[in-house]
C-alpha positions as CSV (number, residue, x, y, z in Angstrom):
1,M,0.0,0.0,0.0
2,S,1.4,3.4,-1.0
3,P,2.1,6.1,1.6
4,Q,-0.5,8.8,2.4
5,K,-3.4,6.5,1.6
6,S,-6.6,6.8,3.7
7,W,-9.0,4.0,4.4
8,P,-12.3,5.0,2.8
9,D,-15.4,5.6,4.9
10,V,-17.4,2.6,4.1
11,E,-20.4,3.2,6.3
12,S,-23.3,1.5,4.5
13,H,-26.9,2.5,3.8
14,A,-27.9,-1.1,3.9
15,T,-29.3,-2.0,7.3
16,K,-30.6,-5.6,6.9
17,R,-29.8,-8.8,5.0
18,V,-30.8,-9.1,1.4
19,T,-31.3,-12.4,-0.3
20,F,-31.7,-13.2,-4.0
21,G,-33.8,-16.4,-3.8
22,L,-33.1,-18.7,-6.7
23,L,-30.4,-16.4,-8.0
24,D,-28.2,-17.3,-5.2
25,A,-28.2,-21.0,-6.0
26,H,-27.2,-20.7,-9.7
27,P,-25.8,-17.3,-10.3
28,H,-24.3,-18.1,-13.7
29,R,-27.4,-19.5,-15.3
30,Y,-29.3,-16.2,-15.6
31,S,-29.2,-13.9,-18.6
32,T,-28.7,-10.2,-18.7
33,P,-32.5,-9.4,-19.1
34,L,-33.1,-11.3,-15.8
35,V,-30.3,-9.3,-14.2
36,Y,-32.0,-6.1,-15.4
37,Q,-35.3,-7.3,-13.9
38,L,-33.5,-8.1,-10.6
39,G,-32.2,-4.5,-10.4
40,S,-35.6,-3.0,-11.1
41,H,-37.3,-5.3,-8.6
42,R,-34.7,-4.5,-5.9
43,F,-35.0,-0.8,-6.5
44,Q,-38.8,-1.1,-6.2
45,M,-38.3,-2.8,-2.8
46,L,-35.9,-0.1,-1.6
47,L,-37.7,3.0,-3.0
48,G,-41.3,1.9,-2.6
49,R,-42.2,2.7,-6.2
50,R,-42.4,0.9,-9.5
51,P,-39.9,1.4,-12.4
52,Y,-41.0,4.4,-14.6
53,E,-43.3,5.6,-11.8
54,S,-44.1,8.8,-13.7
55,I,-45.6,6.8,-16.6
56,R,-49.1,5.8,-15.7
57,N,-49.9,3.8,-18.8
58,D,-47.9,0.6,-19.1
59,F,-48.2,0.7,-22.9
60,H,-46.1,3.9,-22.9
61,V,-43.1,2.3,-21.2
62,P,-41.5,1.0,-24.4
63,F,-41.7,4.5,-25.9
64,A,-39.9,5.9,-22.8
65,V,-37.3,3.2,-23.1
66,A,-36.7,4.2,-26.7
67,R,-36.1,7.7,-25.5
68,Q,-33.5,6.3,-23.1
69,V,-35.5,7.2,-20.0
70,A,-34.1,5.4,-17.0
71,P,-36.4,3.3,-14.9
72,Y,-35.3,5.2,-11.8
73,T,-33.6,8.4,-10.9
74,W,-31.2,8.2,-8.0
75,D,-28.8,10.2,-6.0
76,Y,-26.9,7.5,-4.2
77,S,-23.2,6.8,-4.4
78,D,-22.8,4.1,-1.7
79,P,-21.6,0.6,-2.8
80,Y,-25.0,-1.0,-2.2
81,H,-26.9,1.2,-4.6
82,Q,-23.9,1.1,-7.0
83,A,-24.2,-2.7,-7.2
84,L,-27.9,-2.4,-8.0
85,Q,-27.4,0.3,-10.5
86,S,-25.0,-2.0,-12.4
87,C,-28.0,-4.2,-13.1
88,L,-29.7,-1.3,-15.0
89,T,-27.0,-0.6,-17.6
90,R,-28.7,-0.2,-21.0
91,D,-26.0,-2.0,-22.9
92,P,-26.5,-5.8,-22.1
93,S,-22.8,-6.5,-22.8
94,Q,-21.9,-4.0,-20.0
95,R,-24.5,-5.2,-17.5
96,A,-23.3,-6.9,-14.4
97,A,-23.4,-10.7,-14.1
98,A,-25.7,-12.1,-11.4
99,S,-22.6,-13.6,-9.7
100,D,-21.1,-10.1,-9.6
101,V,-24.2,-8.6,-8.1
102,V,-24.4,-11.3,-5.4
103,E,-20.7,-10.8,-4.5
104,R,-21.0,-7.0,-4.3
105,V,-24.2,-6.9,-2.4
106,G,-23.1,-9.7,-0.1
107,L,-20.0,-7.7,0.8
108,V,-22.1,-4.6,1.7
109,V,-24.6,-6.6,3.7
110,A,-21.7,-8.3,5.6
111,L,-20.1,-4.9,6.2
112,S,-23.3,-3.5,7.7
113,E,-23.8,-6.6,9.9
114,I,-20.3,-6.6,11.2
115,R,-20.5,-2.9,12.0
116,R,-23.7,-3.3,13.8
117,Q,-22.5,-6.2,15.9
118,L,-19.1,-4.6,16.7
119,L,-20.8,-1.5,18.0
120,E,-22.7,-3.7,20.4
121,V,-19.4,-4.6,22.2
122,E,-17.0,-1.7,21.5
123,E,-17.9,1.9,20.5
124,R,-14.5,3.0,19.3
125,N,-15.2,2.8,15.6
126,L,-12.3,4.5,13.7
127,T,-13.6,3.8,10.2
128,G,-12.7,6.6,7.9
129,R,-10.3,8.2,10.4
130,I,-7.1,6.1,9.7
131,Q,-4.5,7.5,7.3
132,I,-1.9,4.9,6.2
133,I,1.6,6.4,6.1
134,G,3.7,3.4,5.6
135,D,3.8,0.2,3.6
136,I,2.0,-2.9,4.8
137,F,4.3,-5.4,6.3
138,E,3.9,-8.9,7.7
139,D,5.4,-10.3,10.8
140,G,4.9,-13.5,12.8
141,S,1.6,-12.1,14.3
142,G,-0.1,-10.9,11.1
143,V,-0.3,-8.2,8.5
144,R,0.2,-4.7,9.8
145,S,0.8,-1.1,8.7
146,R,1.6,2.2,10.3
147,G,-0.9,5.0,10.3
148,I,-2.2,8.2,11.9
149,C,-5.5,8.7,13.6
150,D,-6.5,12.1,15.0
151,G,-2.9,13.2,14.8
152,E,-1.4,10.3,16.7
153,G,0.5,7.3,15.5
154,V,-1.3,4.0,15.3
155,C,-0.6,0.4,14.2
156,V,-3.2,-1.3,12.1
157,R,-3.4,-5.0,12.2
158,Y,-5.5,-6.5,9.5
159,S,-7.9,-9.5,9.9
160,N,-8.0,-12.2,7.3
161,N,-10.4,-11.5,4.4
162,I,-14.0,-12.0,5.4
163,S,-16.0,-13.9,2.9
164,A,-19.7,-13.1,2.6
165,S,-20.2,-15.8,-0.1
166,D,-19.4,-18.9,1.9
167,G,-22.8,-19.1,3.7
168,N,-24.1,-17.4,6.8
169,G,-22.7,-20.0,9.1
170,I,-19.1,-19.2,8.2
171,L,-19.8,-15.5,8.2
172,D,-21.5,-15.7,11.6
173,G,-18.5,-17.6,12.9
174,Q,-16.1,-14.9,11.6
175,I,-18.2,-12.2,13.2
176,L,-18.2,-14.1,16.5
177,N,-14.4,-14.3,16.5
178,I,-14.0,-10.6,15.7
179,K,-16.5,-9.5,18.4
180,R,-14.7,-11.6,21.0
181,H,-11.3,-10.3,19.9
182,V,-12.4,-6.7,20.2
183,R,-14.4,-7.2,23.4
184,I,-11.5,-8.9,25.2
185,W,-8.7,-6.6,24.0
186,G,-10.8,-3.5,24.4
187,R,-11.1,-3.8,28.1
188,L,-7.5,-4.6,28.8
189,V,-5.4,-1.7,30.2
190,H,-1.9,-2.5,31.6
191,R,1.6,-1.3,30.8
192,N,2.6,-4.8,29.7
193,I,-0.3,-5.2,27.3
194,E,-0.5,-3.6,23.9
195,A,-2.8,-0.6,24.1
196,F,-6.1,-0.9,22.1
197,R,-7.3,2.2,20.3
198,G,-10.3,0.9,18.3
199,W,-11.4,-0.9,15.1
200,A,-12.1,0.1,11.5
201,L,-13.8,-1.6,8.6
202,N,-12.1,-1.6,5.2
203,V,-13.2,-2.7,1.7
204,E,-10.6,-2.7,-1.0
205,E,-10.7,-4.5,-4.3
206,R,-13.8,-6.3,-3.0
207,R,-12.0,-7.6,0.1
208,L,-13.6,-7.0,3.4
209,R,-11.3,-6.7,6.4
210,V,-11.3,-5.5,9.9
211,G,-8.5,-3.4,11.2
212,F,-7.6,-3.7,14.9
213,I,-6.0,-0.4,15.9
214,S,-3.4,-0.1,18.6
215,T,-1.2,2.8,19.8
216,W,2.0,2.9,17.8
217,R,5.1,1.9,19.8
218,E,8.6,1.6,18.5
219,S,9.3,-2.0,19.3
220,V,10.6,-5.4,18.0
221,A,9.8,-9.0,18.8
222,V,11.7,-10.5,21.7
223,R,14.0,-12.7,19.7
224,R,15.1,-9.8,17.5
225,Y,15.6,-7.6,20.5
226,L,17.8,-10.1,22.2
227,Q,19.9,-10.4,19.0
228,Q,20.3,-6.7,18.9
229,N,20.9,-6.3,22.7
230,P,22.7,-9.5,23.8
231,S,23.6,-7.9,27.1
232,A,20.0,-7.1,28.0
233,D,18.9,-8.2,31.5
234,R,16.6,-11.1,30.6
235,R,15.2,-11.4,34.1
236,V,13.7,-7.9,33.8
237,L,12.1,-8.8,30.5
238,V,10.7,-12.0,31.9
239,R,9.3,-10.2,34.9
240,G,7.5,-7.7,32.6
241,V,5.9,-10.5,30.5
242,A,5.0,-12.3,33.7
243,Q,3.3,-9.2,35.0
244,G,1.3,-8.9,31.8
245,L,0.2,-12.5,32.0
246,F,-0.7,-12.2,35.6
247,Y,-2.9,-9.2,34.8
248,L,-4.7,-11.2,32.0
249,H,-5.3,-14.2,34.3
250,S,-6.6,-11.9,37.1
251,E,-9.1,-10.6,34.5
252,G,-10.2,-14.2,33.7
253,V,-8.6,-14.0,30.3
254,V,-6.8,-16.9,28.5
255,H,-4.3,-15.4,26.1
256,A,-4.2,-18.7,24.1
257,N,-1.5,-17.6,21.7
258,I,1.7,-16.8,23.5
259,H,4.8,-17.2,21.4
260,P,7.9,-15.1,20.7
261,D,6.3,-13.0,18.0
262,N,3.6,-11.9,20.4
263,V,6.1,-10.8,23.0
264,M,7.3,-7.3,22.1
265,I,10.1,-5.1,23.6
266,G,9.8,-1.4,23.3
267,N,12.8,0.9,22.6
268,Q,13.1,1.6,26.3
269,G,13.3,-2.1,27.1
270,D,9.7,-2.4,28.2
271,P,8.1,-5.7,27.4
272,Y,4.4,-6.3,26.5
273,L,2.1,-8.9,25.2
274,R,0.0,-8.6,22.0
275,G,-1.9,-10.9,19.7
276,F,-5.3,-11.5,21.3
277,D,-6.9,-13.2,18.3
278,F,-7.8,-16.3,20.2
279,S,-8.1,-14.9,23.7
280,Y,-11.3,-15.5,25.7
281,D,-12.7,-15.1,29.2
282,H,-12.9,-18.6,30.6
283,R,-15.5,-17.4,33.2
284,F,-18.2,-16.4,30.8
285,E,-17.3,-17.7,27.3
286,V,-17.1,-20.9,25.4
287,P,-13.7,-21.5,23.7
288,P,-13.1,-19.5,20.5
289,Y,-14.9,-20.6,17.3
290,G,-12.7,-22.7,15.0
291,Y,-9.6,-22.4,17.2
292,Y,-8.6,-26.1,17.3
293,D,-8.9,-26.5,13.5
294,G,-6.2,-23.9,12.9
295,L,-4.1,-24.6,15.9
296,H,-1.8,-27.2,14.4
297,H,-1.3,-25.3,11.2
298,N,0.3,-22.1,12.5
299,G,3.8,-23.5,13.3
300,L,3.5,-22.9,17.0
301,Q,3.5,-26.5,18.3
302,R,6.8,-25.8,20.1
303,F,4.9,-23.6,22.5
304,M,1.9,-25.8,23.1
305,P,1.7,-27.9,26.3
306,P,1.5,-31.7,26.1
307,E,-2.2,-31.8,26.9
308,L,-3.0,-29.8,23.8
309,L,-0.6,-31.8,21.6
310,D,-2.0,-35.2,22.7
311,G,-5.6,-34.0,22.4
312,S,-6.4,-34.3,26.1
313,I,-7.9,-30.8,25.9
314,R,-9.2,-29.1,22.8
315,V,-8.5,-25.4,23.5
316,P,-5.8,-23.6,25.6
317,T,-6.4,-22.8,29.2
318,Q,-4.6,-20.5,31.7
319,T,-2.3,-23.3,32.6
320,S,-1.5,-23.6,28.8
321,D,-0.5,-19.9,28.9
322,V,1.9,-20.7,31.8
323,W,3.5,-23.5,29.7
324,A,3.9,-21.2,26.7
325,F,5.3,-18.4,28.9
326,G,7.9,-20.8,30.3
327,C,8.9,-21.7,26.7
328,V,9.1,-18.1,25.6
329,S,11.1,-17.1,28.7
330,D,13.9,-19.4,27.6
331,T,13.9,-18.1,24.0
332,H,17.4,-17.1,22.7
């Protein structure tokens, strides 16, 4: 991503789910006339009036079409209405395919649903307020970039792409994970915990992602820090990480993903924990959706306790955190 690029404000006018009936099942089987009918029908639903509403006699409609009168006049520029407008292009060769309409509308509806549900658990919505000032980079804890929000430096960590076309079950599971991530991290305040600033929604090239925003800190992962500072007092670093972990556990939180790339050291030698993708409150919540399925594919088996590796338990616990902490503390 080039410097000085802002995330667009993608607040949606769509406020409820839209389905396409039979069109969903076989999107490639339908011709452009049917797509045109789809657009007209959906605008009729949205606007509460028929196509060519000003023409009272149906027999006069073909004459209006010959004069290139549009079925609707609109003053909307949001992605939802743009997707529907693409159905009403006069040139059939330029008209959107049904599959394209399903994808575009699905993204907007998913965007609206995620925004609504995230606001239920965390009000710090920074959508449209983040200016990216550095290239996207990837480290062992995900894809990130540096930005500015309200004049202050922030770090944007991107979620995986959210698919709105894989069925509501998968989308609902993704939303559940994102809500849990934001709810848990958003309530944590401690000097040895990465500081949460808010969240933002982003659609780019038809990819829907959530940005998890933290305060920018000049820091590196613990292994790199020790390579750069071989004489650093490791006992001080270990104590700081232990204090962060103790705070999490006192709040009922299981970190569930402790490894060297999630232990950061600031430029003043101040350690802190990050990476709360799989964290959960064991007092009130069921374990994270889909955690076990991805656990053995992220290359972190070295930091997993025996009871997770042999299948005795299915998800990490606070005692699992302690095991991972012990492994990280001896990292060279």
